[in-house]
N, C-alpha and C positions, 0 to 999 in steps of 0.2 A: 504493500500500500504506500510506503514511503520510499523516497529515493535512497539509493545506496550511499550517495555522498553525504546525505544528512546524518547517516549513522556515524560518520567520522568526526562530527563536530564535538569539541570538548568544552567550548566556552571559556570563561575565565573563572577558575575554581575559587579564587579569593572572594568573588562576588557570591558564590554559593556558601562560603563560610560566613560571609556577612549576613546573608539571608537566614542562616541557621541562628546566628547571634541575635538577630532582630526577633525571632520567635522566642528565644530564651528570655530576652528582655521583656517581652509581653507577658511572660509567665512570672515575672518578678525577679529574675536573676540579674545580678550586677555584673556587667561584662566590661573588661578592659580591652579596648580595641587596638591590637598591634597587627591586625591582619590586612587592612586595606590601605592603599597608598593615597589617602585623601587628606590634604592639608586641613587642619582644624581652623584655619583663618577664614574669616568672611571675605568674599570678593570685595575689593576696595570700593568704597561708597561712590566715588566719582564714576566708576565703570557701571555700577548698578543704576545710578541716576541717569547716565547717558542712555541706557537701554530703555528706561521708563519714558524718557523724553521722546525717543524715537517711536515707541509704541503709541504714545499719545499723538504723535505727529502723523500717524497713519502709515508708517513704514512696515507694513504687515503683509505685503503682497509678494508675488514672484519677483525674482531679480535674475540677473545674468547667472547662468549655471556655473561659470568659472569664478564668480565672486565680484564684488563691487570694485571698481577701479580705484576708488579713494582708499579702500582698505588695502588693496594690493600695493598701492604706492607707498603707504605707510609701512607695510611689511617689508618692502624692498629697502626702504631707508633704514629700518631696524637691522636688516641683514648687513647692510653696509657698515653700520656701527659695530655690530657684534662679530662679523666674519670678514670684513674688509673688502667686500665686493657688492655691487648693486645689481641684482638680477632684474631682467626686464619683466614687465607685467605678465607676458605670456609664458613666463617660467614659473608662475605661481598659481596654485589652485587652492581655493578656500574649501575646507571640508568640515564634516561633523566629527571633530576630534582627530586623533592620530592613528588609532587602530585601523580605521577605514583607509587611511593613506597607504598603509602597508599592503592591504588587500588590493586596492586599486592599482598600485604600482606593480605588484607581482602578477596580477591578472593581465596587465598590458605588456609585460615583458617576457613572461614565461609560458611554456606549453606543458601539458601533462607529460611527466617523465623527466623534465628538466630538473637540475639540481641547484639548490641554494645553500651555500656554506654559511653557517652562523655559529654562535657560541652555545655552550651548554654548561651551566644553566642559562636560560633565556626567558624573556618575557613570554608569558603563557600563550598569548595570541599567535605568536609566530607559528607554533606547531599546528594549531588548528587551521590557520590560513593555508599553510603548506598542503595539508591533507585535503582540504576542501577543493583546492585548485589542482590537485593531482601532481603537485611538485614533491620532489624528494628533498627533505631537509638533511643536510650533512652537518653533523654537530661536532664541534671541537670542544673537548672538555677543558674548562678553566680550572686551574690548580690553585689551591690556597697558598702553596709555597711561592707562587708567582703573583701573589696578592690579587688573584682572580683576574688578572689582565690577560688579554689574548696575545699569544706569541705569534707575530706575523709569519714566522718561518713554518708554523704548523699549517698555515693555509695552503701553501703550495703542494703539500703532501696529498691534499684531498681534491685538487683540481683535476677534472676529467673533461672529455669532449662534451659531456652533458651539462657541465657547470654553466649557469647563466648569470648568477649574481652572488655577491658577498653581502651579508647583512650584519652590521656591527651596532653596538649600543654602548655609548660612553657619554656621561656617567651611566653606570650599569645597574639595571634592575634584574636580579635581586641583591647583588653583593655590594653595591656602592663603590665599585672600583672605577678608576679613570685611566684610560690609555694615555701614554705619553705622546707628545707631538711626533717624536721619532717613530713610534709604533704606528701611529695613524698614517704618516707619510709612507711607510713601508707597505701598509695595506693598500693604499691608493696606487702605489707603483705596481703592486702585484695585479690589481684589477686592470690597470692600463696595459700592462704587458700581455695579459691574457684576454684583453678585450671583453671584460666583464662589467656588468652594472655593479655599482657600489651604493648600497642603501645604508644611510647613517641615521640611526634612531637617536635624536638629540633632544628628546622630551625633557630631560633633566639638565640640559646644558647650562642653565642659570644657577643650578643648585650645586655649588662647588665650595668646599670648606677651606681650601688653601688660601692664605693671604695673597698668593699670586694667582689671580683669576685667569691668567693666560695658560694655566695648567690644562684648561679645557681646549681641545683642538678639534676642528672639523675638517674632514677630507675635501669638503667643498671648496676650500681656498685654492686648491690646485687646478681645478677645471671650471670654477665658478658655476657649477651645475649646468654647463653647456654640453658636456660630452657623456658622462656616465654617473655622476654623483647625484643622489636623491636625498634631500634633507627631510626627515620626518620630524614634525614639530607641532605642538599644540599649546593652548593657553592653560591647560588643566593644572599643572603643577606650579609654574612660576607665578601665575596670577591668581591662584586659588579659585579656579573656574572649572572644576571637574564636572559639575553638573550642567554646564553651559553647552558642552560638546561642540567645541569649535577649534579649528587649527588651520594651518596653511602648510602645504607641501611645496618645496622648491625642487625643480628638476629640469632636464632638457625640454625645449619647447615642444617637440613632436610628441614626447611622452606625455607632457601636460595636456596636449590637445586630445590625446586618446583617453587619458584619465578623466578629462572633463566630460567627454561623451558618456563614459561609464557612470560617472556621478549623475549626469543628466538623466540617464536611463533609470537609475535606481532611486535617486532622491530628489531629482529636479534641481534643487538649489539649496543653499544655506540661508536661513531666515535673515533678511536684511537688518532687522533690529539687533540681532546677535553680532553681525559683522560690524555694525557701527559702534557697538559697545566694545568689541575687540579692538577696533581702530582707536578708540579712546585709551585702551590699555597700552597699546604700543606707542602712542604719541605723547602720553603724559609723562610726568616725572617718574623715573624708575627707582627712586630711593627706597620706596617701601619694599621692593623686592630684596634689596640689600638687608633691610631690617628683618625681613622674614627669614632670609638665609642665615643671618646671625642667630636668630632664635633657634633655628634647626641645628646650628652648630653647637649651641649650648645643650640642647636636648641630646644630640649625638654623644657629646662628651659625658653627660650624666648617665645615659644608658650604658655606654662602654665601661665606665668606671664601676657601675653596679654589677655588670656581667663579670668583670674581672674578679670580683669578690665571691663569685658563686662557684660551688663545686661542680664537677662533671662536665661543664660546658665552657666554651671559649669562643672568641670572635676577634677578627681583625677590625681595626678602626676604619670605618668607611670614609672615603675621600669626597663622595658626592651623593646625590639623591637623598633619600631619608629612610634607608633600610640598613639593618645590621644582620649579617648572615651568620647565624650562630651554629657552631659545630657541636652536635649533641651525641656524637658517636660513643663517648664514654658512658652514656646513660644506659646503654644496652637496649634502648628502644629504637624502633625505626622512626623516621621523621614524622610519619603520619600518626603513629601511636603516640608520640610525644605531644603533638599538637592536639589530638583528640582528647587525650587524658588531661592535658593542661586546661583545656576549655571546660570539660565536664567536671573536673575536680576543683579547679581554682577560678574558673570564670575569666581566663585570659585567652584571647583569641589570637592565633598566629597563623602563618602559612607554612605548611611542610615544604621543604626544599625540593622534593620530588615533583611538586606541581610545576616546577620550572625545568624539568628534565632529569635524566638519569644522573647528570653531574651534580644535582642538588641533593641526592640521597645522603642522609647523614647530617643534613643541615636543616635549620628552621629559620625563616625570615621574620624578624621583628621590625615593625615599622614605628619610627619615632615622630610621626606627624601628629602628635598629640601632646598635651601639656605636661609639665614636669611632675605635677601631682600624680597624674595617671601613670607616668613612667615609674615613679617611686612605688606606688601601690602595686602595679603590675609586676615589677621585679621582686618585690617582697613576696608576692604570691608564688612566683617562679621559684624563689628560694625555698619556700615551704614544700613545694612539689618535689624539688631535687633532694631535699633532706629525707623525704620518704623513700627515695630510691637508694640511699646510702646503706 
């Protein structure tokens, strides 16, 4: 009765954990949320107010499928400031968030049976998209001893005649690692040498904890997204706009043209009032992002310090995003058992590392996009849980 391809869909399992938590909370359980990557900050008021003004002004109708020119112009200028080049407007497509950008891009560059090289662990949607499109994901395991950074030399070992693209993610979900500028350049050179597409998931590009913000590097600087590089980007994390579902992908013109037709087919367009609010986000003073990142830095430091004091588990200090990837191998539990028991026994929700691939087995992702009080309470409950295992 149902399509074979629909059987392959996995969804985003952290949302399934969140749904479970919501049910428990309705039953009266007190849950500490470390499972979902949703900043607890409100969307800045000036962005919300712009959206309300546009709604009241009647900007509620269809618009150009590729996005408003005014929005794309502001996005282009922001790219110039952040990455040093100014893409043309026909290199930019406005979308409903970042997940769909990966789907649109792969749907327009790959055929069933083609291979995409990426990292393991990786953001959960990658695997589901690969399967749905009939693509073969080729996963390179990230190693804790290498601080969970992708070693470019590993990529060439996996390139075959069927390889179509390389998909990287830095800062990385779920580990918080950041690839160096030299590593990013080597990956770009490999893609160019082998005439491959290079998809760079940069959703967490603004959330970097080093005092040297230039630690973040994008492969787009080498071809200005004119030949092979595709920048995946959304407003969800940096602007605390997860529920707005809006982003902009930057890529070569012909690919954007094809992706636009696919968006037009599936979703028609992105709501104009959302685009104008996002335009406000990009064009206004960005200092509040720095303030938010500084808060995340303090939360990261607090969570890391508390984890270091706990028995049986350990973690590297993440350099970006807002996740700590906790090694739980010494507990004797699988990552799924650890998360399930921690939730049922202590009311602390986390994400098993295996949700992100085989490379995540033996790890659990803790999200610190919550306030310090919740971090302290949550880690105290984790301590009680671990003491029971000793």
